[in-house]
N, C-alpha and C positions, 0 to 999 in steps of 0.2 A: 109749432107755429113756424110757418115759412115765410120768409122776407120776401116783398115785392120789389121788383126794380121797374122804375119808371124811365123810359127812354124819350128824349126829343133830340130836335137835330144837334145838340150841342152838350149836352149835359144827361147825365144819369142820376136820379134820385133813388134813395134806398127808404123805403117806408118801413117802420119797424111799430110793433105793438106798446102799448105803453107799459106793459108789463115785463118786456124783455129785460133780462138781467144781463149786466155788464160786468166785466172783470175789471181790474184797475188799471189796464190799458184802455180801458174805453172799448173794448171789442166784445160782441155778443158772446155767450156761452156755446154757440154754435161753433165758434172757432176752435174752441177747445176740446175738439174732438176729430179722431180721425175720419175724413170722408168716404173711405173705401171699407174699413173693417165692419163686419157684421158677426157677431155681435159687436156691440158699442165699445170702441177704445177711447178712453179719456185720457187728454194730455194734461199734464201739469204744467202751467203757462211758465213757471220759473226754471223748468229744465229744459230750455231750448234744444241743447245737444241731443236730448233724447227724441225731440220731435224730430230733429232733423236725421237721426237714425233710422226712426221708424219709418218715415216718407221714403228716405233712401232704400230701405228694404222693398217698398213697394214698387218702385221706379225700376230697381234691378231684378226683381224676381216675380212681380204680378205680370203675368201673361196677357191679362185680359185688359191691360192699359195699352194704348196705342202708342208704340214706341217710335213711331216718325214724329209725334209731337213733341214740342221741347216742354216738359213738365216743372212747375216751380216746386222747389225742394222742400218748401214749407207746407204747402196745400193742395198740390197736386193739379191745379188748374194750370190749363196751357196757356203758351205764350199769345198774345201780350196783355193777358189779363193781370198778373202781377209784375210789377216794376220796381226795381231796386236802385236807389240812387246812392253814389258814395261821396263822401265830403272829406278833406282833409282834417285829422285829428288835430287837437290844439296841443301845441307844445312843439319844440324843435325835433325830438325824436318819435313823434307819434306816429302811427300808422292810419291808412284809410279806415274811416268807420261808415256803416251804414248810416244814411240820413234818413231818419224816422219820419220827419216831417213830409218830405216829398216822397218817400217809398209807398207802395200800395200793396198789401196781402192781406187776407183775412186772418192769416197766423203770425203777422210781422211781430217781432219781440226783440227787446234789447239783447243784443249778442254780448255775451262777457268775454 
C-alpha cells in the first residue's frame, strides 16, 4: 500500500490506510527498510548505527544516485525533505542532541 500525500497552499497531509502498522516510534513499517535495495533490506530500528552505515554506503558508492543532491543520511531523500534540529542537552556538561519533536525524517530515530 502506498501512502498518499495531499498538498494545499500551506500544509501537507498524509493519508494512511486503517491497517497500516506502526513501530513503537509511531512510524510506518515502510520506513524500516532501505528505499534503494532490491531485494528488500529491512532495518532493525533499534540499531541506528547500522542504518547510518548502510545509507552512507549508498551515498558513497551508489553511482545511480545524483551526487549533486544533498541526501539525507537516514533515508536518502534530497534536501529539504528532511530537517534536523538540535537542542542543548540537559545538564552542565551535556552536548547537543537531535530534537525529535521538531526534526522530520521517515527514518528519524533516537541516537544513542
